[in-house]
Each structure stands twice: as C-alpha cells, then as structure tokens.
N, C-alpha and C positions, 0 to 999 in steps of 0.2 A: 362602452363599446369603442374599440379602436378601429377606425376606418382608414384604409389605405388602398393603393392600386394593386399591390401584390403582397400576399402573405407568403413568406418563405419559412417552411418548417425545417429547421436545422441551420445552425450558425457555424457550421464547419467551413473549410476552405471553399468548397463549391458554392455554398449558400452565400458566403461573403463576396465572392467574385460576381455572382449573379446580381448582387446589389449594384455593383459598378456598371455592369452592362445594362441593367434596367435604368439606371440614372442617366446614361447617355441618351436614352429615349424619353427622358423627363418623366419616368415612372417612379413613384414613391414605393418604398418597401418597408415592411415590418417583419422582423425575424423572431421566431419562437424556438427556444432550445431548453431542454431539460437540465443542461449543465448551467452552473452559476456564472460562467464566463464564456465569451465567444471563442471559437476555434475548434470545437468538436474533439475528435480523437487526438488531433495534433496538440491541443492544449491540455487535454485531460490525461492522456496515456503516455505520450513520448515527446514532451516539449523540447527536449535537448537532443533528440535524434536527428541526424543529418538526412536531408532529402536531396537526391541527385538528379531528378528528372523534371525539374521546374525550368521552363525555358528562360534563358538569360542568367541563370544562377548555377554555376558548376556544382555548388553545394550551398545549402541553406538549412539552418536548424528549423525544426517544425514550429517552434514558438516564434521565431523571427518571421517566418512566412505569415503566420497569423497577424502579427503586428503590421506587416507591410500591406496585407489585404484590408485590414481595418483602416489603415491610412488611405489606401486607394479609394475605398468606397465611402469613407467618412465625409468626403466633400458633398455627398448626396444626402447626408443626415438621415440615415435609416433609424427606425425605431427598434427596440429590443424588448422582448418579454423573456427573461432568463430565469432559470431555476423552476420552470414550469413545463409540463409535457402536454403536447396537443393530444386530446383524447377523442374529440368528435369533429366531424365535418358535415355540416347541414346546409342544404341548398335553400335559398329564400325564393319568395314568389317573383322577385325581380331578376332572377338568374344569377344572383351573387352567392357567395358562400360565407358561412359563419364558422370559424374555427374556435373551439372552446378548449381551454386547458384544464388540467386536473385541479387547479385552484379557482376555476370559474371565470377566468379572464376571457372575454370574447373579442374576436377580431373579425371584421367584415371586409370583404374585397371581392372583385369580380374574377380574380385569378389567384390560384394557390399553386405554389411550386414546392414540391416535396424534395428536400435536399438532406434527408435524414441519415446519410451515410449507410451503414449496415443495419440501422435501426436501433433498438434499445439493447443495451449491453448489460449482462450480468456476469460477474467474475466466476470462473470455475474454482470451486473451493475444495481443498483437500478434505478427506473424510476423518476429521478430528472432532471428537464428541463435544468438547467445550469451546470450539473455535469461535463461535459467534459471541461468546461471553467476553472475548478480548478484542472484538472489533472496536476501533478507535481507542484502544488501550494498549497499543503496541502491535496489533495485527492490521496490516494494510494490504490491499490487493492491487493497488496502483500507486506508483511513485509520482506524486504531483509536483512536489517541490523538493529537490535533492537536499537543499539546505536544512530541511526539517531533520535530517539525519546527521547533521554536523557533530562530530565527536562521539557518535553513538556506536554501540555494538549492534550488528545487523546479521540476521540469518536470512538468506534468500533461497527459495526453492524453485526449481524449474530447469529445463534444459533447452528452451527455445531462445529466439532472438531477444525477447524482452528481458529474460533473466541474465543472459550473457551481456547484452548492451548496458544494462544498469550496473551490473557488477564491474564492468570495465570503467564506466563513467565515475562511479563512486570511489574507485581506487585511484584512477588516473588523476582525479581532481582532489585527492586526499581529503575527502569529506568524512568518511567514517573512520572510527578508531580501530575497528575490527570487522571483518566480513567473512562469513561462512557461506559457501555455496553448496547446496545439497541437491543431488540428482539421482533418480532411481537407476539410471543406467550408466555405463561407462562411455557411451557415445552421445553426442548432442545433436539437436535438430537445427541449430542455428547456422549462420554463415561460417564458412571455413576460417576466414580471417579472425572472426570473433572467437571461435573455438580455440584457435592457436594462441590468441592473446590471453585468454583465460588460463590455458595450460601453462603459458610462460609465467603468468602471475603466480600461479600455484607453485611452480618450480622455484620461483624466486622467494617464496615465503610471504608474498604480499596478501594472499588470500588462503583460507583453509578450504580446500576442495574435498568434499566427501561424496563419492559416487557409490552406486549400488546401495543406496540408502534413501530413507524418506522420513520426514518429520511426522510423528504419530501422536504427540502429546504436547501440551503447554502447561507450565506451572506458573502460578502467580508470584509476584514479589509482595512485599509488605503493604504496598499501596493498592494491590489488586490488579496491577498491570502485568504485562508479560515480564516474567523474571528469568525463565529458562525454557528451552524446548527439549523434547525427548526425540532423539534421532535413532531410528531402528536401522542398523547396518546388517547387510546380508550375512556377514561372517563374524563381525565383532560384537553383535548383540546391541543392546541399548546404550546410547551415548547421551548424557545430559550436558547441554551446552548453555551456559548463562548468556543472556542477550537482552537488549532493550527493545528490539523490533524483530518480528517475524513477518517476512514478505513473500507469500506464495504467489509466484508469477506464472500461472498456468494458462493464461489467456482469458479471453472474454467470449461468452456465448451470445451471439446476436439473435434478435427476433424482431419482427415488424411491430410488435406491440399492438396498440389500438388501431394503427393504420390498416391492419389486416381486416378490420371490420368496416371499412369505409366504402365498400362496393367497388373497389378497384380490381381489375383483372390481374391476377397474381400468377407467378411461376415460382413455386417453392417459396423462398423467403425474399422475393424481389417483385417489383411492380413492372408489369409489361408496358412498354411504350412504343409509339410510332416514331421512328428515327427521322421523319420529316421535321418534327418540331419537339419531340420528346413529350408528347401529350399522352395522357392515359385514356381509358375508355370513358371517363367523365369529362365533359366539355369544360374547359377552363382550368383543369387540374393537370399539372405536369409533374414529372419525376425526373430528377437529374442526379448524377453522381452514382455512388455505389449502390443506392437503393433501387435502381432500375435495372431492367434486363431487356436485351434484344440480341438478335444474331450477331456474333462478332464482338460482343461487349467486352471491354477491357476495364478493369477496376483501377484506373489511374486518375490522379488528381487532374492532370491536364485534359483528360477526356471529359471529366465533369465540367471543366471550364467551357469547353466547346458546347456541351449539351445545354448549359445554362444560357449561353449566348443565343443559341437558336430558340430556346424556349421563350425568352423575353421578346424576341422579334414577333413570334406568334401571339404572345400576350398583348402586345401593342395593338395588333389587328383586332383582337377580341374587345379590348377596352375602347378603342377608337375605330369602329368599323367604317366610318366615313372619311377617315384621314389616310393619306398616302404616306407611308414611311419610306423616306429616301435615305439610304445608307450614307452616313457622313463619317468620313475618316477623322480620327482624333488628330492625325498629323496636320489636317487642314483647319479643323474647328477648335482644337484644344479640348480641355475638359473644364466645364464650369458647373458649379453646384446650383441648387435651387435659390 
C-alpha cells in the first residue's frame, strides 16, 4: 500500500504542475499514469511539437516542457506508478480513498486529483483486414521517437495536423530516406501553414504526395514485417508501394475508461466540477485539466495549471482542517523541498 497526501491520476503537464503547487504547501504527491513515462499526450503523441501559449515561453517543444515540469516539481520528490491504469476508487471507513490499478497496486490518500487529460486513448484504425497482424512489425499509430525511422522508407496516412506536422518534421530533419503521404481528399484539415509546407515539399520532390487515395492493404516481407502497402487511387487504381513502415495518423478516440464508473457526476465524456476549487460531487476528489467540464471551460494547458493550483489549496484544508493556510509568495520564501 502506497500512502501519500494526494494521489494524482495522470502524469501529464497539469498533473506534474499540481505536484509543484502541492509541494509549496508541504503536501506529498504520488502520480499514476498508464503510460510508461511522465508527460501524458505531450510525451506520447507529439514530443517534438512546438507549443506557443505557455507563459514565459514564446515557443517550447512539448517534450522540453515535460522536462521542465519534472525539474520544477522534482524538488518535492513525488512518487510515480507508471505503466499502470487506475481502475477503481474506493472510500475507506476513515474517509480516505484507495486507488487500485489494473496491476493491483494500491494507493491510499485523503485526496485524489484526477488529471487524466481527455481520458483513455485508442487510435483510430483504418479498415484493413490484416492490420493488427503488423502492429509492432512496421505499423505504428503514434510516432514516439522520430529517430526510430532514421534512414527508413515511410508511408504516412492522414490529412490532419498530426500527419502534416510529422511529415514536415521527418523531412526537414532529414530523418527518413523516403516518405509517401496518402490522403483521401485533395484538401487537408491541418493549419494552412503546414498544408503549404507539405505542398511545397511535394512540389520540390521531397515527398511523394498521393491524394484521392487510401491504403487498403499490407503485404509482408520475408521476415513477416511490413514490406509494402496497397494504395487505392480514385482514378489510377491500385498502387503497390514498398516501405518499411506504415503510419496511419487518423487521431485518437478518447474515453473516460474506468473513471466513468467511480460515481462522479459526468457531462458526456467529462467530469463536472465546482469552479470554486474544481471539486467533484465526491468529497476529497477533484478533477483538473481537460478531463473536467464547467461553464466557460477552455481546454488549455495554462487553464489546467490554474485549476490544479486552486484544487491543492482546497486539499490542504481537507487534510489539515485545523490549520490555517496563509498564502506565501515564492518570491519571498523561495522553493525548498522536503
């Protein structure tokens, strides 16, 4: 049994910053995340993507932001249970909570802060009969480490920001030996700047852009990995393209997962909270970041930082009902760990 002051479900940017704010109040935190590394979507989906709305940083890559948040909260020595999903939330006779993971790890605390982002993500997969046979054998739904594709031939499918951004990144940094971008339409859903960059790359012969087409089949090589893909074109028929990797970037479908069964008041796929302290209908349980909802909600990282800050102030009052919490500015007191 892991015991702490606050269990934080979700080790994304909002969860990591909440550690820092809790530490300023001398509250210990332990984070649970289904991913094997801290950082949430920033680390898992787009670590190289620039973010422009973090105060004090005109631009910062998602992965670098995670590193900075880990450094900032690290002084308070948070604990981590990574690679495990929180599946149950049970209240004890003494008014505390036990959070149990899918691997049976139990965590006990008087306060639980849910910072699970948009919840559990599943990739949207194209309707290819033998697709799952090639998962981890040349088919990937998320680009985690661009260097994994160094010198390889890659086919990317998709017309949104993820497909466009990774196409640009892999080409501009000269990582792949060959890149084919396949999209069902002639127009794209991504930012206009990204669309123009991709069009310019196609015009310069840096990528092979195939529109009005989709990947409909995968053929194995001698080792049973992806050897080629079959691209069905609207007018040219089937095109067989040899490749080392097929990366369909059609986005991720979020769901609350087990959290939906924890007795929390929900609104569609989000947890309803009181904006006074971002508490839920269960005393001692808070929800911050993209997973919560309230009138005027904006799904921005900086809003999640604000929500986590107010949640830990309320958490302090629950943990220490007889203590008065006087706001102390870090400019006066500095930051000292435990």
